[in-house]
Backbone as ProteinMPNN parsed JSONL, in Angstrom:
{"seq_chain_A": "MKRLMLAVIVGAFLLSGCGEELQITAHPVKNVENVKYEDGNLDVYCLTGICQFELSSNQDVDLNVTMHYSESRSFEKIEGVSVTGHGGSTVQMQGGKSFQLSLEANTPPSTIQVVDYYRN", "coords_chain_A": {"N_chain_A": [[10.505, -13.641, -12.079], [8.829, -11.132, -12.936], [7.025, -10.673, -10.517], [9.671, -10.037, -9.115], [10.517, -7.807, -9.945], [8.136, -6.056, -9.665], [8.452, -5.607, -7.09], [8.713, -2.975, -4.886], [10.978, -0.432, -3.894], [11.108, 2.286, -2.629], [12.173, 6.052, -2.271], [11.304, 8.896, -0.324], [11.898, 12.213, 0.06], [11.885, 13.011, 2.874], [13.155, 13.311, 5.912], [14.363, 11.678, 8.807], [15.132, 12.693, 12.108], [17.361, 11.58, 12.248], [18.529, 11.663, 10.456], [18.125, 9.951, 8.547], [16.811, 8.196, 5.015], [13.331, 8.173, 4.225], [11.59, 5.053, 3.617], [10.151, 2.889, 1.965], [8.978, -0.169, 1.613], [6.793, -1.988, -0.593], [5.762, -5.596, -1.925], [4.445, -7.168, -4.193], [2.574, -9.378, -3.142], [0.03, -11.006, -4.739], [-2.507, -10.654, -7.491], [-1.329, -7.758, -7.986], [-0.428, -5.492, -9.909], [1.407, -3.111, -10.213], [2.816, -0.655, -8.145], [2.82, 2.896, -6.552], [4.539, 5.184, -4.672], [4.738, 8.359, -3.692], [5.005, 11.192, -1.632], [3.929, 10.302, 0.642], [1.665, 9.491, -0.178], [0.308, 6.424, -1.715], [-0.177, 4.427, -4.535], [-1.949, 1.633, -5.862], [-2.111, -0.42, -8.102], [-4.553, -2.854, -9.246], [-5.446, -5.624, -10.769], [-7.726, -7.146, -10.466], [-9.547, -6.212, -8.731], [-9.618, -7.958, -6.1], [-6.654, -8.112, -3.94], [-3.633, -8.505, -3.305], [-0.4, -7.338, -0.982], [2.467, -6.407, 0.494], [3.523, -4.551, 2.949], [5.826, -2.598, 4.444], [8.222, -0.254, 6.119], [11.022, 1.985, 6.806], [10.641, 4.026, 9.053], [8.262, 5.542, 11.02], [5.39, 5.728, 9.478], [2.442, 7.68, 8.186], [0.583, 6.31, 5.832], [-1.32, 7.415, 2.991], [-3.489, 5.431, 0.854], [-4.613, 4.542, -1.948], [-6.416, 2.32, -4.387], [-6.926, 1.242, -7.905], [-7.965, 0.056, -10.651], [-6.775, 0.643, -12.701], [-4.794, 3.191, -15.023], [-6.943, 5.047, -15.605], [-8.766, 4.344, -14.231], [-10.482, 4.047, -11.173], [-10.782, 1.91, -7.809], [-14.16, 1.855, -7.212], [-16.223, 1.005, -4.519], [-14.658, 0.167, -1.749], [-14.823, -2.773, -0.477], [-13.598, -4.541, 1.449], [-10.667, -3.796, 4.018], [-8.014, -5.984, 5.429], [-5.633, -6.647, 7.159], [-2.487, -8.103, 8.116], [-0.574, -8.55, 10.728], [1.824, -6.06, 12.242], [-0.096, -2.569, 12.573], [-2.972, -2.886, 11.331], [-5.389, -2.496, 13.466], [-5.059, 0.489, 12.53], [-6.069, 1.296, 10.382], [-8.167, 3.256, 8.786], [-10.988, 3.724, 6.793], [-11.205, 6.393, 3.93], [-12.98, 7.07, 2.22], [-14.587, 5.657, -0.956], [-12.517, 4.547, -2.4], [-10.081, 4.349, -1.218], [-7.675, 4.258, 1.38], [-6.392, 5.103, 4.945], [-3.47, 3.991, 6.151], [-0.964, 3.181, 9.301], [2.437, 2.45, 9.519], [4.829, 0.962, 11.706], [8.448, 1.416, 12.177], [10.92, -0.828, 10.734], [9.596, -3.013, 11.458], [8.219, -6.296, 10.988], [7.013, -7.187, 7.206], [3.476, -6.12, 6.988], [1.034, -7.791, 6.069], [-1.515, -6.888, 3.169], [-4.829, -6.903, 2.224], [-6.99, -6.202, 0.598], [-10.322, -5.769, -1.221], [-12.745, -4.569, -3.894], [-15.616, -3.785, -4.06], [-17.318, -3.87, -5.991], [-15.954, -5.107, -7.419], [-14.338, -7.012, -10.79]], "CA_chain_A": [[10.627, -11.928, -12.487], [7.763, -9.471, -12.763], [7.364, -10.37, -8.991], [10.91, -9.179, -8.501], [10.565, -6.237, -10.78], [7.282, -5.383, -9.331], [8.869, -5.21, -5.832], [9.314, -1.554, -4.795], [11.902, 0.131, -2.222], [11.266, 3.501, -2.852], [12.129, 6.774, -0.798], [10.865, 9.765, -0.254], [12.648, 12.875, 0.471], [11.758, 12.992, 3.851], [14.419, 13.405, 6.308], [13.884, 11.859, 10.067], [15.565, 13.025, 13.229], [18.803, 11.163, 12.531], [18.945, 12.061, 8.986], [17.929, 8.225, 7.308], [15.688, 8.955, 4.144], [12.017, 7.239, 4.455], [12.025, 3.921, 2.089], [8.404, 2.222, 1.744], [9.128, -0.835, 0.982], [5.88, -2.683, -1.018], [6.296, -6.485, -2.464], [3.371, -8.286, -4.745], [1.631, -10.869, -3.342], [-1.811, -11.541, -5.4], [-2.942, -9.526, -8.64], [-0.807, -6.492, -7.928], [-0.183, -4.759, -11.339], [1.888, -1.844, -10.042], [2.854, -0.061, -7.213], [3.752, 3.407, -6.837], [4.598, 5.664, -3.793], [4.872, 9.454, -3.701], [4.437, 12.035, -0.815], [2.83, 10.029, 1.807], [0.253, 8.498, -1.092], [0.624, 5.226, -2.27], [-1.097, 3.926, -5.316], [-1.435, 0.238, -5.598], [-3.14, -0.878, -9.154], [-4.926, -4.421, -9.069], [-6.606, -5.721, -12.532], [-9.003, -8.3, -10.615], [-10.336, -5.686, -7.992], [-9.057, -8.534, -5.228], [-5.277, -7.943, -4.187], [-2.23, -9.221, -1.964], [0.446, -7.05, -1.078], [3.004, -6.7, 2.024], [4.103, -3.113, 2.887], [7.36, -2.083, 5.293], [8.906, 0.866, 6.73], [12.14, 2.052, 7.987], [10.548, 5.157, 9.922], [6.923, 5.251, 10.906], [4.949, 6.39, 9.022], [1.173, 7.344, 8.238], [0.379, 6.13, 4.628], [-2.641, 6.931, 2.059], [-3.261, 4.153, 0.074], [-5.221, 4.285, -3.307], [-6.685, 1.404, -5.041], [-7.006, 1.408, -9.105], [-7.89, -0.651, -11.455], [-6.123, 0.978, -14.104], [-4.805, 4.855, -14.648], [-7.994, 5.788, -15.566], [-10.121, 3.939, -13.26], [-10.255, 3.496, -9.881], [-11.908, 1.062, -7.028], [-15.262, 2.054, -6.951], [-15.974, 1.398, -3.41], [-13.694, -0.815, -1.411], [-15.815, -3.935, 0.527], [-12.87, -4.891, 2.873], [-9.196, -3.73, 3.783], [-7.458, -7.187, 5.717], [-4.085, -6.268, 7.53], [-1.878, -8.818, 9.42], [0.487, -7.822, 11.132], [1.344, -4.417, 12.204], [-1.041, -1.915, 11.439], [-4.077, -3.656, 11.244], [-5.813, -1.589, 14.038], [-4.753, 1.734, 12.62], [-6.909, 1.58, 8.83], [-9.025, 3.871, 8.239], [-11.174, 4.873, 5.436], [-11.052, 7.549, 3.309], [-13.922, 7.422, 0.835], [-14.291, 4.439, -1.477], [-11.324, 4.11, -3.48], [-8.525, 5.108, -0.816], [-7.62, 4.202, 3.035], [-5.04, 5.144, 5.752], [-2.504, 3.093, 7.233], [0.47, 3.809, 9.803], [3.278, 1.455, 9.649], [5.79, 1.223, 12.518], [9.217, 1.179, 11.751], [11.635, -1.331, 11.027], [8.788, -4.232, 11.768], [8.159, -7.657, 9.996], [6.064, -6.528, 6.749], [2.496, -6.387, 6.807], [0.273, -8.056, 4.435], [-3.117, -6.183, 3.193], [-5.863, -7.421, 1.634], [-8.266, -5.264, -0.382], [-11.244, -5.809, -1.723], [-13.297, -3.629, -4.066], [-17.341, -3.932, -3.752], [-17.396, -3.906, -7.621], [-14.455, -6.255, -8.574], [-14.244, -7.676, -12.232]], "C_chain_A": [[9.998, -11.005, -12.637], [7.694, -9.528, -11.749], [8.348, -9.232, -8.67], [10.544, -7.923, -8.676], [9.275, -5.246, -10.19], [7.55, -4.811, -7.759], [9.348, -3.793, -5.756], [9.885, -1.378, -3.746], [11.858, 1.857, -3.293], [11.291, 4.733, -2.166], [11.78, 8.063, -1.335], [12.225, 10.901, 0.956], [12.727, 13.204, 2.503], [12.724, 12.561, 4.872], [14.003, 12.923, 8.258], [14.989, 12.494, 11.055], [17.409, 12.812, 13.057], [19.338, 10.958, 11.099], [18.376, 10.894, 7.389], [16.587, 9.265, 6.523], [14.649, 7.254, 4.538], [11.912, 6.498, 3.131], [10.587, 3.072, 2.613], [8.717, 0.744, 0.697], [7.673, -1.863, 0.662], [6.532, -4.182, -2.13], [4.725, -6.708, -2.815], [2.885, -9.337, -3.883], [0.774, -11.598, -4.046], [-1.892, -10.378, -6.211], [-2.728, -8.37, -8.562], [0.013, -6.334, -9.131], [1.453, -4.094, -11.064], [1.822, -1.352, -8.996], [3.455, 1.282, -7.321], [3.128, 4.752, -5.493], [5.021, 7.475, -3.854], [4.677, 10.657, -2.427], [3.864, 11.352, 0.03], [1.494, 8.765, 1.366], [1.032, 7.167, -1.88], [-0.535, 4.947, -2.944], [-1.005, 2.67, -5.841], [-2.095, -0.137, -6.787], [-3.261, -2.78, -9.312], [-6.445, -4.665, -9.918], [-7.95, -6.611, -11.971], [-9.854, -7.363, -9.245], [-10.219, -6.384, -6.592], [-7.82, -8.694, -5.569], [-4.556, -8.178, -2.653], [-1.514, -8.494, -1.898], [1.126, -6.477, 0.342], [3.53, -5.265, 1.91], [5.012, -2.739, 4.584], [7.586, -1.003, 5.098], [10.043, 1.173, 6.891], [11.577, 2.999, 8.894], [8.81, 4.597, 10.341], [6.181, 6.153, 10.344], [3.431, 6.676, 8.826], [1.203, 7.497, 6.48], [-1.408, 6.527, 4.293], [-3.049, 6.207, 1.141], [-4.438, 4.146, -0.711], [-5.411, 3.429, -4.236], [-7.228, 1.89, -6.584], [-7.089, 0.1, -9.509], [-6.696, -0.458, -12.595], [-5.415, 2.446, -13.615], [-5.734, 5.305, -14.91], [-9.276, 5.154, -15.252], [-10.078, 3.131, -11.951], [-10.96, 2.585, -9.17], [-12.788, 2.184, -6.726], [-16.069, 2.21, -5.382], [-15.355, 0.049, -2.716], [-14.764, -1.609, -0.131], [-15.074, -4.226, 1.775], [-11.242, -4.472, 2.6], [-9.104, -5.075, 5.09], [-6.531, -6.372, 5.854], [-3.619, -7.887, 8.722], [-0.847, -8.723, 9.457], [0.721, -6.401, 11.87], [1.01, -3.04, 12.091], [-2.579, -1.651, 11.351], [-5.212, -2.927, 11.651], [-5.68, 0.201, 13.316], [-5.334, 2.116, 11.535], [-7.878, 2.299, 9.002], [-9.681, 4.726, 7.209], [-11.569, 5.828, 4.983], [-11.568, 7.843, 2.099], [-13.759, 5.947, 0.126], [-13.162, 4.049, -2.198], [-9.6, 4.156, -2.391], [-9.167, 4.822, 0.811], [-6.571, 4.728, 4.017], [-4.635, 4.283, 6.697], [-1.452, 3.488, 7.83], [1.017, 2.382, 9.52], [4.469, 1.814, 10.434], [7.313, 0.65, 12.169], [10.022, -0.068, 11.885], [10.617, -2.973, 12.145], [8.463, -5.477, 10.32], [7.174, -6.959, 8.462], [4.351, -6.842, 7.373], [2.038, -6.648, 5.803], [-1.411, -7.596, 4.038], [-3.386, -7.061, 2.274], [-6.659, -6.499, 1.15], [-8.559, -5.994, -1.409], [-12.156, -5.012, -1.998], [-14.656, -4.53, -4.576], [-18.143, -4.366, -5.264], [-16.461, -4.657, -8.845], [-14.926, -6.803, -9.713], [-14.682, -9.254, -11.823]], "O_chain_A": [[10.514, -9.896, -12.495], [8.217, -8.533, -11.249], [8.165, -8.099, -8.226], [10.295, -7.085, -7.809], [9.315, -4.016, -10.21], [6.999, -3.811, -7.299], [10.28, -3.414, -6.466], [9.563, -1.939, -2.699], [12.454, 2.245, -4.297], [10.423, 4.769, -1.294], [11.894, 8.364, -2.523], [12.943, 10.644, 1.922], [13.726, 13.591, 3.11], [13.162, 11.418, 4.748], [13.423, 13.762, 8.946], [15.952, 12.853, 10.378], [18.342, 13.491, 13.486], [20.296, 10.285, 10.719], [18.292, 10.951, 6.162], [15.887, 10.218, 6.865], [14.907, 6.093, 4.857], [12.048, 6.942, 1.992], [10.312, 2.812, 3.784], [8.687, 0.654, -0.53], [7.358, -2.567, 1.622], [7.463, -4.027, -2.92], [3.848, -6.501, -1.976], [2.982, -10.429, -4.443], [0.777, -12.827, -3.961], [-1.481, -9.277, -5.846], [-3.619, -7.609, -8.938], [1.036, -6.991, -9.32], [2.467, -4.523, -11.615], [0.691, -1.441, -8.517], [4.486, 1.333, -7.992], [1.977, 5.155, -5.323], [6.168, 7.499, -4.302], [3.522, 11.024, -2.642], [2.862, 11.984, 0.362], [0.843, 7.879, 1.92], [2.119, 7.127, -2.458], [-1.659, 5.062, -2.455], [0.082, 2.438, -6.371], [-3.251, -0.263, -6.382], [-2.384, -3.635, -9.436], [-7.62, -4.3, -9.876], [-8.957, -6.808, -12.652], [-10.841, -7.936, -8.783], [-10.635, -5.669, -5.68], [-7.428, -9.114, -6.657], [-4.865, -8.059, -1.468], [-1.293, -8.306, -3.094], [0.37, -6.12, 1.246], [3.942, -4.847, 0.828], [4.449, -2.72, 5.678], [7.28, -0.503, 4.015], [10.48, 0.15, 7.419], [12.175, 2.817, 9.955], [8.309, 3.52, 10.017], [6.27, 7.339, 10.659], [2.826, 5.765, 9.391], [1.68, 8.467, 5.891], [-2.394, 6.174, 4.939], [-2.689, 6.826, 0.14], [-5.424, 3.701, -0.125], [-4.612, 3.557, -5.164], [-7.948, 2.889, -6.587], [-6.51, -0.847, -8.976], [-5.966, -1.289, -13.135], [-5.371, 2.871, -12.46], [-5.73, 6.439, -14.432], [-10.4, 5.298, -15.732], [-9.749, 1.962, -11.746], [-11.971, 2.238, -9.781], [-12.436, 3.22, -6.163], [-16.489, 3.313, -5.032], [-15.617, -1.053, -3.197], [-15.287, -1.063, 0.84], [-15.581, -4.213, 2.897], [-10.625, -4.644, 1.549], [-10.137, -5.186, 5.751], [-6.339, -5.453, 5.057], [-4.208, -8.431, 9.656], [-0.069, -8.766, 8.504], [-0.255, -5.672, 12.046], [1.808, -2.298, 11.516], [-3.203, -0.59, 11.315], [-6.053, -2.593, 10.816], [-6.398, 1.049, 13.845], [-5.301, 3.337, 11.386], [-8.74, 1.668, 9.613], [-9.351, 5.838, 6.794], [-12.474, 6.359, 5.627], [-11.085, 8.509, 1.183], [-12.929, 5.145, 0.555], [-13.134, 2.871, -2.556], [-8.436, 4.032, -2.773], [-10.279, 4.98, 1.314], [-5.51, 4.657, 3.398], [-5.187, 3.903, 7.73], [-0.729, 4.209, 7.142], [0.323, 1.383, 9.333], [5.159, 2.77, 10.079], [7.398, -0.545, 11.887], [9.996, -0.572, 13.008], [10.979, -3.618, 13.129], [8.52, -5.361, 9.096], [6.504, -5.999, 8.844], [4.142, -7.768, 8.157], [2.304, -6.112, 4.727], [-2.364, -8.033, 4.682], [-2.627, -7.798, 1.645], [-6.961, -5.858, 2.157], [-7.86, -6.612, -2.212], [-12.722, -4.47, -1.048], [-14.703, -5.57, -5.234], [-19.192, -4.973, -5.48], [-16.301, -4.764, -10.061], [-16.11, -7.136, -9.651], [-14.734, -10.125, -12.692]]}, "name": "protein", "num_of_chains": 1, "seq": "MKRLMLAVIVGAFLLSGCGEELQITAHPVKNVENVKYEDGNLDVYCLTGICQFELSSNQDVDLNVTMHYSESRSFEKIEGVSVTGHGGSTVQMQGGKSFQLSLEANTPPSTIQVVDYYRN"}
């Protein structure tokens, strides 16, 4: 039940050429407490510092993903980001706690695993 509630389908008010609303689908796989999307930014909350989640989109989109332990504590230094599926070659680190990832429209979900060097 908790995983079902944590699965997030969020829409942004960005419109594509055909007028379809952007939808990012995030599904927790392992150790993800919450996922929030707003204006091209995805905040992922992972209590243990090692987590796995799936992402997909109905449009091509570049996401900035920021990793957090809680609302008051972000990851300190991402040790690694592993992507299985489309978009793996597009990962670019954006500092110690975030990275950028490109998703292709209507492809099977990509599985992302993130590990913090200073994990609990």
